[in-house]
C-alpha positions as CSV (number, residue, x, y, z in Angstrom):
1,X,109.9,60.3,-48.5
2,X,110.8,63.3,-46.7
3,X,113.3,64.4,-49.2
4,X,110.3,64.5,-52.1
5,X,107.9,66.4,-49.8
6,X,110.9,68.9,-48.9
7,X,111.4,69.3,-52.5
8,X,107.9,69.9,-53.7
9,X,107.3,72.6,-50.9
10,X,110.5,74.3,-51.8
11,X,109.7,74.4,-55.6
12,X,106.1,74.6,-55.6
13,X,106.1,78.5,-55.5
14,X,109.1,79.4,-57.4
15,X,109.3,82.5,-59.6
16,X,111.7,83.6,-62.1
17,X,112.9,86.4,-59.8
18,X,114.0,83.8,-57.2
19,X,116.3,81.8,-59.9
20,X,120.2,82.6,-60.0
21,X,121.6,84.9,-63.0
22,X,122.4,81.7,-65.0
23,X,118.9,80.0,-64.4
24,X,117.3,82.9,-65.4
25,X,119.3,83.5,-68.6
26,X,118.3,79.7,-69.5
27,X,114.4,80.8,-69.0
28,X,115.2,83.7,-71.5
29,X,116.6,81.6,-74.0
30,X,113.6,79.5,-73.7
31,X,111.4,82.5,-74.3
32,X,113.3,83.7,-77.2
33,X,113.4,80.4,-79.1
34,X,109.9,78.8,-78.3
35,X,110.5,75.7,-80.3
36,X,113.6,74.2,-81.1
37,X,116.6,72.4,-79.3
38,X,119.6,73.5,-77.1
39,X,122.5,71.3,-77.8
40,X,125.6,70.9,-75.7
41,X,124.6,72.8,-72.7
42,X,127.5,72.9,-70.3
43,X,126.7,72.7,-66.3
44,X,129.0,74.0,-63.6
45,X,128.1,73.6,-60.2
46,X,124.5,72.9,-61.0
47,X,124.1,76.1,-63.1
48,X,123.6,76.3,-66.7
49,X,126.9,77.8,-68.2
50,X,127.1,79.5,-71.3
51,X,130.7,79.3,-72.3
52,X,131.1,77.7,-74.3
53,X,127.8,78.9,-76.1
54,X,125.1,76.1,-76.4
55,X,124.1,75.2,-79.9
56,X,120.9,76.8,-80.4
57,X,118.3,75.4,-83.3
58,X,115.1,77.2,-83.9
59,X,112.2,75.5,-85.3
60,X,109.9,77.6,-87.2
61,X,106.3,76.6,-87.5
62,X,104.8,77.4,-90.8
63,X,101.5,79.6,-90.2
64,X,101.9,79.3,-86.7
65,X,103.3,81.8,-83.9
66,X,107.4,82.0,-83.8
67,X,107.9,85.2,-82.0
68,X,109.0,85.6,-78.3
69,X,106.9,84.4,-75.5
70,X,104.7,86.8,-74.1
71,X,105.9,85.9,-70.5
72,X,109.4,87.6,-71.6
73,X,108.1,91.2,-70.9
74,X,107.0,90.4,-67.4
75,X,109.4,91.3,-64.6
76,X,108.6,88.3,-62.7
77,X,106.2,85.0,-63.0
78,X,105.4,81.7,-61.5
79,X,107.6,78.8,-63.1
80,X,106.0,76.0,-65.0
81,X,106.6,72.8,-63.6
82,X,108.8,71.6,-66.3
83,X,111.3,74.5,-65.8
84,X,111.5,73.6,-62.3
85,X,112.2,70.0,-63.1
86,X,114.7,71.0,-65.5
87,X,116.4,73.2,-62.6
88,X,116.7,70.3,-60.7
89,X,118.2,68.0,-63.2
90,X,120.8,70.5,-63.7
91,X,121.4,70.8,-60.1
92,X,121.8,66.9,-59.8
93,X,124.1,66.8,-62.8
94,X,126.6,69.1,-60.8
95,X,129.4,69.4,-63.5
96,X,128.7,68.0,-67.3
97,X,126.6,68.5,-70.2
98,X,123.4,68.3,-71.3
99,X,123.3,66.5,-74.8
100,X,120.1,68.1,-75.8
101,X,117.1,70.2,-74.5
102,X,113.8,70.3,-76.9
103,X,111.9,73.3,-76.3
104,X,108.1,73.5,-77.2
105,X,106.2,76.5,-76.2
106,X,109.0,78.3,-74.5
107,X,109.3,75.0,-72.2
108,X,111.9,72.2,-72.0
109,X,110.0,69.4,-73.4
110,X,112.6,66.6,-73.6
111,X,116.1,66.2,-72.3
112,X,118.6,64.0,-73.3
113,X,121.6,63.3,-71.0
114,X,124.7,60.6,-71.6
115,X,125.1,58.7,-68.6
116,X,127.7,55.4,-68.0
117,X,126.0,52.1,-67.7
118,X,126.5,50.6,-64.5
119,X,124.4,47.3,-65.3
120,X,124.6,43.7,-66.8
121,X,124.3,44.6,-70.6
122,X,123.3,41.0,-71.1
123,X,120.5,41.0,-68.5
124,X,118.7,44.3,-69.9
125,X,119.1,43.6,-73.8
126,X,116.0,42.3,-75.6
127,X,116.1,38.9,-76.8
128,X,115.8,38.0,-80.4
């Protein structure tokens, strides 16, 4: 219980300027591609790694705004909870790969990770 409280206090007021260079680059990528996917993002020491470069797929919304997010021009801003949650996930991964990050409105919306299964598969499979 204490860890959750510490986490909330630690991250509640996080700004872009408090991020590492790698985390900041990821936020800037979200701002540049407001709708789409980031695939095969490498994680090293809990930080996003851009070597090799992830695959970036932009979704264009017909009749909608597809440009860079307005906050991209701000020198600093408070981070939305979705960004804070993603940073926490990357730190928990440590070393590995994020298969997919779905981006909506310049924010991570869905994150897909491959994890080893450590349970009894027979117990959790749906029965016909």
